[in-house]
C-alpha positions in Angstrom: 106.7 99.9 114.0 106.4 96.2 113.5 103.1 96.4 115.3 101.7 98.9 112.8 98.9 97.9 110.5 99.3 99.2 106.9 96.4 99.7 104.5 97.1 100.5 100.9 94.2 102.1 99.1 93.3 104.3 96.2 91.1 107.3 95.9 88.6 108.3 93.2 87.9 111.9 94.1 86.0 112.8 90.9 84.1 109.7 90.0 85.4 108.2 86.7 87.9 111.0 85.9 90.9 108.6 85.9 93.3 111.5 85.9 92.2 112.5 89.5 92.8 109.0 91.0 95.8 108.4 93.3 97.0 105.8 95.8 98.0 106.2 99.5 99.1 104.1 102.5 97.3 104.5 105.8 98.8 103.4 109.1 97.2 102.3 112.4 99.3 102.1 115.5 96.5 100.8 117.7 95.4 97.6 115.8 92.9 99.4 113.6 91.0 101.5 116.1 92.2 104.7 114.5 93.9 105.4 111.1 96.2 108.2 110.1 99.7 109.1 108.8 98.6 108.8 105.2 101.5 108.7 102.8 101.0 109.2 99.0 102.0 106.2 96.9 101.0 107.8 93.5 99.6 111.1 92.4 96.8 112.4 90.2 97.7 112.2 86.6 99.8 109.1 86.9 96.7 106.9 86.2 97.6 104.3 88.8 95.2 102.4 91.1 94.6 99.5 93.5 98.1 99.0 95.0 99.1 95.5 96.1 102.1 95.5 98.5 104.7 92.9 99.5 107.2 93.2 102.4 110.7 92.6 101.2 112.4 92.9 104.6 111.8 94.6 108.0 111.5 98.1 106.5 111.3 97.7 102.7 107.9 97.4 100.9 107.3 97.1 97.2 104.0 98.2 95.8 102.6 97.2 92.4 99.9 99.3 90.7 97.2 98.7 88.1 97.6 101.0 85.1 94.3 102.8 84.4 95.6 103.4 80.8 95.9 99.7 80.2 99.7 99.5 79.5 102.0 98.2 82.1 102.1 97.2 85.8 104.0 99.9 87.7 106.0 99.5 90.9 107.4 101.6 93.7 109.6 101.0 96.8 109.3 102.4 100.3 112.4 101.9 102.5 110.8 103.2 105.7 107.9 100.8 106.2 105.5 102.8 104.0 106.0 106.2 105.6 107.2 107.6 102.2 107.2 106.6 98.6 109.0 108.0 95.5 107.1 110.6 93.5 107.4 108.6 90.3 106.6 104.8 90.3 108.5 102.7 87.7 107.1 100.8 84.8 107.6 97.0 84.9 107.8 94.8 81.9 104.5 93.1 82.8 101.5 94.2 80.7 98.3 95.5 82.3 95.0 95.7 80.7 93.4 98.1 83.1 92.5 95.3 85.4 93.3 94.4 89.0 96.5 92.6 90.0 97.6 90.7 93.2 101.2 90.1 94.4 102.3 87.8 97.2 105.7 87.2 98.8 106.3 83.5 99.1 108.0 81.8 102.0 111.2 81.3 99.9 111.4 85.0 99.2 110.1 84.9 95.6 107.3 87.1 94.5 104.3 85.7 92.6 101.8 88.0 90.8 98.4 87.2 89.3 97.4 89.4 86.4 95.9 89.5 82.9 98.8 89.0 80.5 97.9 91.5 77.9 97.6 95.3 77.2 94.6 97.1 76.0 94.4 97.5 72.3 92.6 100.4 70.7 90.5 101.1 73.9 89.5 97.5 74.1 90.6 95.7 77.3 89.9 92.0 77.5 90.3 90.5 80.9 92.0 87.3 79.8 94.1 85.3 80.1 94.6 85.0 83.8 98.3 84.5 84.3 100.9 84.0 87.1 104.4 85.5 87.0 107.2 84.5 89.3 110.1 86.7 90.3 113.2 85.4 92.1 114.7 89.0 92.6 112.0 90.6 94.8 109.7 91.5 91.9 112.1 93.4 89.7 112.2 90.9 86.8 109.7 88.1 86.0 111.5 85.1 84.5 108.5 82.8 84.6 105.0 83.6 83.3 102.2 81.0 82.7 98.6 81.4 81.7 96.5 79.5 84.1 93.1 80.4 82.5 93.2 81.3 78.9 89.7 82.7 78.6 88.7 84.2 75.3 85.9 81.8 74.6 82.3 82.8 74.4 80.8 83.2 77.8 77.3 81.6 77.7 76.6 82.3 81.4 77.0 86.1 81.4 74.2 88.1 79.8 75.1 89.6 76.5 75.5 93.4 76.3 77.6 93.8 73.2 78.3 90.5 71.4 80.6 88.7 71.5 81.0 88.6 75.3 84.1 86.6 76.4 85.1 85.0 79.6 86.7 87.5 82.0 89.1 86.9 84.8 89.4 90.0 87.0 90.5 91.0 90.5 92.6 87.9 91.4 93.6 86.9 94.9 96.6 84.8 96.0 97.6 83.0 99.2 100.1 80.4 100.1 98.8 77.4 102.1 100.6 75.8 105.1 101.9 73.0 102.7 103.4 75.6 100.4 100.9 75.5 97.6 99.8 78.8 96.0 
């Protein structure tokens, strides 16, 4: 099973009807030539999307989900290398503004997450600030949160649709370099 490739994904079966969206894990046992053994990570009506997954040990995975309602990052654990997931993911204390997130397991075992540190307010979802959170307990609690790009200032580069248009930071990506930098 260590040779298996795992691909977390989300489905949008009915266009923008967010209630129909769900997440799944696909598995390839032949280095990506064929894919199968889909396991559900979330279900329609949970409003979760775009899972980002970290490996906690040889068989345990933790997935974090974007909240399509703009409230909180959710998470869920698989203890069998992604073959099964609980029916009800848990809410974390990290806010989510209906924007993408990215988690990464660091070499020292800590988990770092890039996300927008705010919830949606009255159906308005601003994609700033861009923040990093650090967890020392495998991503259960987040004792350190820092805004790395505050945003919120007028964006003179993007064309205006509905003034004012603010700088947005969406769909972050993380990696750790060979010298340990994030």
